[in-house]
mmCIF file as gemmi writes it, N, C-alpha and C atoms, coordinates in Angstrom:
data_model
loop_
_atom_site.group_PDB
_atom_site.id
_atom_site.type_symbol
_atom_site.label_atom_id
_atom_site.label_alt_id
_atom_site.label_comp_id
_atom_site.label_asym_id
_atom_site.label_entity_id
_atom_site.label_seq_id
_atom_site.pdbx_PDB_ins_code
_atom_site.Cartn_x
_atom_site.Cartn_y
_atom_site.Cartn_z
_atom_site.occupancy
_atom_site.B_iso_or_equiv
_atom_site.pdbx_formal_charge
_atom_site.auth_seq_id
_atom_site.auth_asym_id
_atom_site.pdbx_PDB_model_num
ATOM 1 N N . MET Axp A 1 ? -27.242 11.981 3.631 1 0 ? 1 A 1
ATOM 2 C CA . MET Axp A 1 ? -28.066 11.3 2.869 1 0 ? 1 A 1
ATOM 3 C C . MET Axp A 1 ? -27.649 11.008 1.558 1 0 ? 1 A 1
ATOM 4 N N . ALA Axp A 2 ? -26.617 10.735 1.492 1 0 ? 2 A 1
ATOM 5 C CA . ALA Axp A 2 ? -26.143 10.213 0.238 1 0 ? 2 A 1
ATOM 6 C C . ALA Axp A 2 ? -25.67 8.808 0.358 1 0 ? 2 A 1
ATOM 7 N N . ALA Axp A 3 ? -25.053 8.918 2.085 1 0 ? 3 A 1
ATOM 8 C CA . ALA Axp A 3 ? -24.782 7.42 2.278 1 0 ? 3 A 1
ATOM 9 C C . ALA Axp A 3 ? -25.721 6.778 2.828 1 0 ? 3 A 1
ATOM 10 N N . ARG Axp A 4 ? -26.882 6.708 3.132 1 0 ? 4 A 1
ATOM 11 C CA . ARG Axp A 4 ? -27.75 6.155 3.394 1 0 ? 4 A 1
ATOM 12 C C . ARG Axp A 4 ? -29.323 6.479 1.999 1 0 ? 4 A 1
ATOM 13 N N . GLY Axp A 5 ? -28.621 6.597 0.984 1 0 ? 5 A 1
ATOM 14 C CA . GLY Axp A 5 ? -29.424 6.305 -0.095 1 0 ? 5 A 1
ATOM 15 C C . GLY Axp A 5 ? -30.523 7.16 -0.153 1 0 ? 5 A 1
ATOM 16 N N . THR Axp A 6 ? -30.33 8.12 0.672 1 0 ? 6 A 1
ATOM 17 C CA . THR Axp A 6 ? -32.011 8.975 0.329 1 0 ? 6 A 1
ATOM 18 C C . THR Axp A 6 ? -31.23 9.889 -0.344 1 0 ? 6 A 1
ATOM 19 N N . CYS Axp A 7 ? -32.958 10.752 -0.661 1 0 ? 7 A 1
ATOM 20 C CA . CYS Axp A 7 ? -32.776 12.43 -1.443 1 0 ? 7 A 1
ATOM 21 C C . CYS Axp A 7 ? -33.917 13.167 -0.429 1 0 ? 7 A 1
ATOM 22 N N . ASN Axp A 8 ? -33.502 14.348 -0.128 1 0 ? 8 A 1
ATOM 23 C CA . ASN Axp A 8 ? -34.732 14.93 0.854 1 0 ? 8 A 1
ATOM 24 C C . ASN Axp A 8 ? -35.197 15.724 -0.357 1 0 ? 8 A 1
ATOM 25 N N . TRP Axp A 9 ? -37.015 15.68 -0.238 1 0 ? 9 A 1
ATOM 26 C CA . TRP Axp A 9 ? -38.013 15.62 -1.283 1 0 ? 9 A 1
ATOM 27 C C . TRP Axp A 9 ? -38.479 17.01 -0.374 1 0 ? 9 A 1
ATOM 28 N N . ASP Axp A 10 ? -39.502 17.84 -1.301 1 0 ? 10 A 1
ATOM 29 C CA . ASP Axp A 10 ? -40.118 18.949 -0.039 1 0 ? 10 A 1
ATOM 30 C C . ASP Axp A 10 ? -40.88 18.058 0.276 1 0 ? 10 A 1
ATOM 31 N N . ASP Axp A 11 ? -41.515 16.578 0.261 1 0 ? 11 A 1
ATOM 32 C CA . ASP Axp A 11 ? -42.299 16.277 1.011 1 0 ? 11 A 1
ATOM 33 C C . ASP Axp A 11 ? -41.682 15.164 1.766 1 0 ? 11 A 1
ATOM 34 N N . GLY Axp A 12 ? -40.346 15.108 2.468 1 0 ? 12 A 1
ATOM 35 C CA . GLY Axp A 12 ? -39.264 14.221 3.206 1 0 ? 12 A 1
ATOM 36 C C . GLY Axp A 12 ? -38.459 13.914 2.306 1 0 ? 12 A 1
ATOM 37 N N . GLU Axp A 13 ? -37.886 12.651 3.058 1 0 ? 13 A 1
ATOM 38 C CA . GLU Axp A 13 ? -36.933 12.012 2.369 1 0 ? 13 A 1
ATOM 39 C C . GLU Axp A 13 ? -37.215 10.863 2.216 1 0 ? 13 A 1
ATOM 40 N N . LYS Axp A 14 ? -36.852 10.199 0.995 1 0 ? 14 A 1
ATOM 41 C CA . LYS Axp A 14 ? -37.568 9.201 0.111 1 0 ? 14 A 1
ATOM 42 C C . LYS Axp A 14 ? -35.957 8.298 -0.431 1 0 ? 14 A 1
ATOM 43 N N . PRO Axp A 15 ? -36.007 7.192 -0.227 1 0 ? 15 A 1
ATOM 44 C CA . PRO Axp A 15 ? -34.995 6.04 -0.662 1 0 ? 15 A 1
ATOM 45 C C . PRO Axp A 15 ? -34.8 6.441 -2.546 1 0 ? 15 A 1
ATOM 46 N N . LEU Axp A 16 ? -33.619 6.512 -2.938 1 0 ? 16 A 1
ATOM 47 C CA . LEU Axp A 16 ? -33.321 6.731 -4.209 1 0 ? 16 A 1
ATOM 48 C C . LEU Axp A 16 ? -33.145 5.288 -4.489 1 0 ? 16 A 1
ATOM 49 N N . GLU Axp A 17 ? -34.028 4.522 -5.387 1 0 ? 17 A 1
ATOM 50 C CA . GLU Axp A 17 ? -34.013 3.061 -6.292 1 0 ? 17 A 1
ATOM 51 C C . GLU Axp A 17 ? -33.046 3.044 -7.436 1 0 ? 17 A 1
ATOM 52 N N . ASP Axp A 18 ? -33.084 3.877 -7.67 1 0 ? 18 A 1
ATOM 53 C CA . ASP Axp A 18 ? -31.484 3.758 -8.796 1 0 ? 18 A 1
ATOM 54 C C . ASP Axp A 18 ? -30.22 3.688 -8.463 1 0 ? 18 A 1
ATOM 55 N N . PRO Axp A 19 ? -29.474 2.969 -8.449 1 0 ? 19 A 1
ATOM 56 C CA . PRO Axp A 19 ? -27.926 2.746 -8.103 1 0 ? 19 A 1
ATOM 57 C C . PRO Axp A 19 ? -27.285 3.239 -8.512 1 0 ? 19 A 1
ATOM 58 N N . GLN Axp A 20 ? -27.724 4.3 -10.241 1 0 ? 20 A 1
ATOM 59 C CA . GLN Axp A 20 ? -26.561 4.836 -10.316 1 0 ? 20 A 1
ATOM 60 C C . GLN Axp A 20 ? -26.306 6.337 -9.935 1 0 ? 20 A 1
ATOM 61 N N . ALA Axp A 21 ? -28.254 6.487 -9.695 1 0 ? 21 A 1
ATOM 62 C CA . ALA Axp A 21 ? -28.373 7.907 -8.974 1 0 ? 21 A 1
ATOM 63 C C . ALA Axp A 21 ? -28.051 7.945 -7.953 1 0 ? 21 A 1
ATOM 64 N N . VAL Axp A 22 ? -27.687 7.154 -6.882 1 0 ? 22 A 1
ATOM 65 C CA . VAL Axp A 22 ? -26.913 6.822 -5.048 1 0 ? 22 A 1
ATOM 66 C C . VAL Axp A 22 ? -25.642 7.119 -5.725 1 0 ? 22 A 1
ATOM 67 N N . ALA Axp A 23 ? -24.803 6.126 -6.387 1 0 ? 23 A 1
ATOM 68 C CA . ALA Axp A 23 ? -23.606 6.341 -6.947 1 0 ? 23 A 1
ATOM 69 C C . ALA Axp A 23 ? -23.077 7.812 -7.186 1 0 ? 23 A 1
ATOM 70 N N . ALA Axp A 24 ? -24.128 8.621 -8.121 1 0 ? 24 A 1
ATOM 71 C CA . ALA Axp A 24 ? -23.238 9.729 -8.681 1 0 ? 24 A 1
ATOM 72 C C . ALA Axp A 24 ? -23.595 10.761 -7.384 1 0 ? 24 A 1
ATOM 73 N N . ALA Axp A 25 ? -24.622 10.461 -6.557 1 0 ? 25 A 1
ATOM 74 C CA . ALA Axp A 25 ? -24.661 11.661 -5.039 1 0 ? 25 A 1
ATOM 75 C C . ALA Axp A 25 ? -23.85 11.384 -4.367 1 0 ? 25 A 1
ATOM 76 N N . ARG Axp A 26 ? -23.34 9.791 -3.767 1 0 ? 26 A 1
ATOM 77 C CA . ARG Axp A 26 ? -22.219 10.254 -3.325 1 0 ? 26 A 1
ATOM 78 C C . ARG Axp A 26 ? -20.569 10.231 -4.19 1 0 ? 26 A 1
ATOM 79 N N . ARG Axp A 27 ? -20.584 10.597 -5.104 1 0 ? 27 A 1
ATOM 80 C CA . ARG Axp A 27 ? -19.477 10.961 -5.811 1 0 ? 27 A 1
ATOM 81 C C . ARG Axp A 27 ? -19.582 12.389 -5.72 1 0 ? 27 A 1
ATOM 82 N N . THR Axp A 28 ? -20.493 12.953 -5.646 1 0 ? 28 A 1
ATOM 83 C CA . THR Axp A 28 ? -20.705 14.635 -5.3 1 0 ? 28 A 1
ATOM 84 C C . THR Axp A 28 ? -20.386 14.839 -4.4 1 0 ? 28 A 1
ATOM 85 N N . THR Axp A 29 ? -20.919 14.131 -3.316 1 0 ? 29 A 1
ATOM 86 C CA . THR Axp A 29 ? -20.95 14.233 -2.002 1 0 ? 29 A 1
ATOM 87 C C . THR Axp A 29 ? -19.338 14.237 -1.392 1 0 ? 29 A 1
ATOM 88 N N . LEU Axp A 30 ? -18.368 13.519 -2.198 1 0 ? 30 A 1
ATOM 89 C CA . LEU Axp A 30 ? -17.296 13.362 -1.785 1 0 ? 30 A 1
ATOM 90 C C . LEU Axp A 30 ? -16.522 14.551 -2.58 1 0 ? 30 A 1
ATOM 91 N N . HIS Axp A 31 ? -16.705 14.483 -3.896 1 0 ? 31 A 1
ATOM 92 C CA . HIS Axp A 31 ? -16.185 15.798 -4.513 1 0 ? 31 A 1
ATOM 93 C C . HIS Axp A 31 ? -16.076 17.029 -3.463 1 0 ? 31 A 1
ATOM 94 N N . ILE Axp A 32 ? -17.15 17.563 -3.407 1 0 ? 32 A 1
ATOM 95 C CA . ILE Axp A 32 ? -17.718 18.79 -2.669 1 0 ? 32 A 1
ATOM 96 C C . ILE Axp A 32 ? -16.652 18.762 -1.267 1 0 ? 32 A 1
ATOM 97 N N . THR Axp A 33 ? -16.827 17.497 -0.704 1 0 ? 33 A 1
ATOM 98 C CA . THR Axp A 33 ? -16.194 17.208 0.793 1 0 ? 33 A 1
ATOM 99 C C . THR Axp A 33 ? -14.743 17.744 0.389 1 0 ? 33 A 1
ATOM 100 N N . VAL Axp A 34 ? -13.941 16.988 -0.868 1 0 ? 34 A 1
ATOM 101 C CA . VAL Axp A 34 ? -12.896 17.526 -0.68 1 0 ? 34 A 1
ATOM 102 C C . VAL Axp A 34 ? -12.373 18.68 -1.281 1 0 ? 34 A 1
ATOM 103 N N . LEU Axp A 35 ? -12.965 19.08 -2.12 1 0 ? 35 A 1
ATOM 104 C CA . LEU Axp A 35 ? -12.796 20.817 -2.465 1 0 ? 35 A 1
ATOM 105 C C . LEU Axp A 35 ? -12.79 21.626 -1.172 1 0 ? 35 A 1
ATOM 106 N N . SER Axp A 36 ? -14.031 21.223 -0.622 1 0 ? 36 A 1
ATOM 107 C CA . SER Axp A 36 ? -13.614 22.4 0.798 1 0 ? 36 A 1
ATOM 108 C C . SER Axp A 36 ? -12.733 22.26 1.731 1 0 ? 36 A 1
ATOM 109 N N . LEU Axp A 37 ? -12.151 21.37 1.626 1 0 ? 37 A 1
ATOM 110 C CA . LEU Axp A 37 ? -11.111 20.941 2.384 1 0 ? 37 A 1
ATOM 111 C C . LEU Axp A 37 ? -9.835 21.241 1.932 1 0 ? 37 A 1
ATOM 112 N N . LEU Axp A 38 ? -9.752 21.139 1.132 1 0 ? 38 A 1
ATOM 113 C CA . LEU Axp A 38 ? -8.632 21.701 0.086 1 0 ? 38 A 1
ATOM 114 C C . LEU Axp A 38 ? -8.766 23.499 0.564 1 0 ? 38 A 1
ATOM 115 N N . MET Axp A 39 ? -9.706 24.029 -0.371 1 0 ? 39 A 1
ATOM 116 C CA . MET Axp A 39 ? -9.833 25.173 0.208 1 0 ? 39 A 1
ATOM 117 C C . MET Axp A 39 ? -9.717 25.421 1.553 1 0 ? 39 A 1
ATOM 118 N N . ALA Axp A 40 ? -10.077 24.683 2.277 1 0 ? 40 A 1
ATOM 119 C CA . ALA Axp A 40 ? -9.908 25.875 3.982 1 0 ? 40 A 1
ATOM 120 C C . ALA Axp A 40 ? -8.143 25.68 4.043 1 0 ? 40 A 1
ATOM 121 N N . VAL Axp A 41 ? -7.242 24.425 3.448 1 0 ? 41 A 1
ATOM 122 C CA . VAL Axp A 41 ? -6.06 24.441 4.01 1 0 ? 41 A 1
ATOM 123 C C . VAL Axp A 41 ? -5.223 25.462 3.045 1 0 ? 41 A 1
ATOM 124 N N . ALA Axp A 42 ? -5.754 26.087 2.103 1 0 ? 42 A 1
ATOM 125 C CA . ALA Axp A 42 ? -4.934 26.577 1.338 1 0 ? 42 A 1
ATOM 126 C C . ALA Axp A 42 ? -5.132 28.203 1.914 1 0 ? 42 A 1
ATOM 127 N N . ALA Axp A 43 ? -6.574 28.538 2.344 1 0 ? 43 A 1
ATOM 128 C CA . ALA Axp A 43 ? -6.79 29.418 2.999 1 0 ? 43 A 1
ATOM 129 C C . ALA Axp A 43 ? -6.096 29.827 4.523 1 0 ? 43 A 1
ATOM 130 N N . THR Axp A 44 ? -6.112 29.04 5.04 1 0 ? 44 A 1
ATOM 131 C CA . THR Axp A 44 ? -5.191 29 6.884 1 0 ? 44 A 1
ATOM 132 C C . THR Axp A 44 ? -3.893 28.942 5.948 1 0 ? 44 A 1
ATOM 133 N N . ALA Axp A 45 ? -3.303 28.423 4.832 1 0 ? 45 A 1
ATOM 134 C CA . ALA Axp A 45 ? -1.646 28.48 4.706 1 0 ? 45 A 1
ATOM 135 C C . ALA Axp A 45 ? -1.643 29.488 4.205 1 0 ? 45 A 1
ATOM 136 N N . VAL Axp A 46 ? -2.226 30.498 3.374 1 0 ? 46 A 1
ATOM 137 C CA . VAL Axp A 46 ? -2.316 32.129 3.162 1 0 ? 46 A 1
ATOM 138 C C . VAL Axp A 46 ? -2.381 32.764 3.917 1 0 ? 46 A 1
ATOM 139 N N . LEU Axp A 47 ? -3.338 32.578 5.135 1 0 ? 47 A 1
ATOM 140 C CA . LEU Axp A 47 ? -3.187 33.629 6.579 1 0 ? 47 A 1
ATOM 141 C C . LEU Axp A 47 ? -2.448 33.462 7.396 1 0 ? 47 A 1
ATOM 142 N N . TYR Axp A 48 ? -1.874 32.533 7.278 1 0 ? 48 A 1
ATOM 143 C CA . TYR Axp A 48 ? -0.959 32.155 8.253 1 0 ? 48 A 1
ATOM 144 C C . TYR Axp A 48 ? 0.655 32.641 7.69 1 0 ? 48 A 1
ATOM 145 N N . PHE Axp A 49 ? 0.815 32.292 6.871 1 0 ? 49 A 1
ATOM 146 C CA . PHE Axp A 49 ? 2.21 33.362 6.093 1 0 ? 49 A 1
ATOM 147 C C . PHE Axp A 49 ? 2.027 34.757 5.924 1 0 ? 49 A 1
ATOM 148 N N . LEU Axp A 50 ? 0.946 35.317 5.754 1 0 ? 50 A 1
ATOM 149 C CA . LEU Axp A 50 ? 1.017 36.861 5.966 1 0 ? 50 A 1
ATOM 150 C C . LEU Axp A 50 ? 0.98 37.388 7.265 1 0 ? 50 A 1
ATOM 151 N N . PRO Axp A 51 ? 1.604 38.335 7.079 1 0 ? 51 A 1
ATOM 152 C CA . PRO Axp A 51 ? 2.155 39.263 8.489 1 0 ? 51 A 1
ATOM 153 C C . PRO Axp A 51 ? 1.633 39.739 8.557 1 0 ? 51 A 1
């Protein structure tokens, strides 16, 4: 949704009017994605090297 510039409220998706809010949502989405990938790589490495 951040890529489309929308936000999902209780009554459905609505476009975000504020460009700063859209940029903040995109940064948050990217941050969460990168952290989840790093955690997945770390967990995979730990489980791979454990006997």
